N, C-alpha and C positions, 0 to 999 in steps of 0.2 A: 475532485476527480470523480466522485460518485455521480455528480450531475451529468457527466459525459454519457452515462448509461441510463439515465432516467427514461429515455424513450425506447431503449432496447428491451425487448420482451423476454428473451431467453438466451441461453448460452450459445446456441447455434447462430442466432442473429449477431451476437457479439463477435463470435469467431469469424464470421464472414465479412465483417465490416473493418476493412484495413485502416480507415481513418480513425475510427473510435479506438481500435486496438492500439494503434500507434500513440494516440494521445494518452491512453491509460498506461501504457508501458512507460512512457516518459515520466508521467506523474508518479508512478511506482518507483522509478529510479530515483527521483528527487526525494520522495518520502523515505525510501530505504537508506539513502546516503545520509540524510539528515538524522534519522534514527540511529544509524551506525555511529556517527560523530557524537550524538547525544549520549549514547551508551558508554562511550569512552570517557566523555567529560563528566557525566553524572551517573555512574553505574548503579548506585542505590536507587536513585529516583527513576532511572530507566526501567528498573524491575517492576515498577507499578504500571507500566504500559503493557496491556495484554498482547501477547503473541508478537512482541517486538522482534524476536529472533526470526520468526517466519517471514515478516515483511523484509527484513534485512537480507535473508537468504533469497527471497524472490527477486530482490533488487540485483543481487549478485548473478543470478541466472540470466536475467534480462540484460544487464550491462555487459557481462562477459561472455554471453552467448554459450553457456554450458549446455549444449544440446538444444533441442527444440523446446519452445515454450508451450506448456500445456495450458491452453486457454480455458479448459475446464477448471483448473486450479485458480487461474486468475479470476475467472467469473465468480467462483465460490468465495474467494478472498474479498472481492468487491461487495458481495452480498452480505458477508458476515464479519470478516476481520477488519477490513479497512475502516468502516464506519465506527466500530468500537475503538480502534486506535485513535482516529481523528477526534472522537468525542473526549477521550481521556486526555489527549494533548490540549484540546481547547480548555478543559477544566484546569489543567495544570497551569496554562498561561493565564487564565482568569485569576487563579489563586495567587500567582506571582504579582499581579497588578495591585492586589489589595494590601 
């Protein structure tokens, strides 16, 4: 999902690009739903994923349309939180393969 915004320079460009926003929203829904299920299935292991609760909460806002989506928050999550979460999940998957 982060590759969707590689060419986007700033929050304003992101917020004004409906196609990119829609793609990112969908990917956040998928990631959030997956993390929500993972948190139920493996609560102790899920605790090692940074800010898992924030990604799940963002998914709920997007999926259930709890008011307007704040694209500043989405942009900030893409810049800081999502890469950290994805990296941790990749490490966990790699550890499981060993």
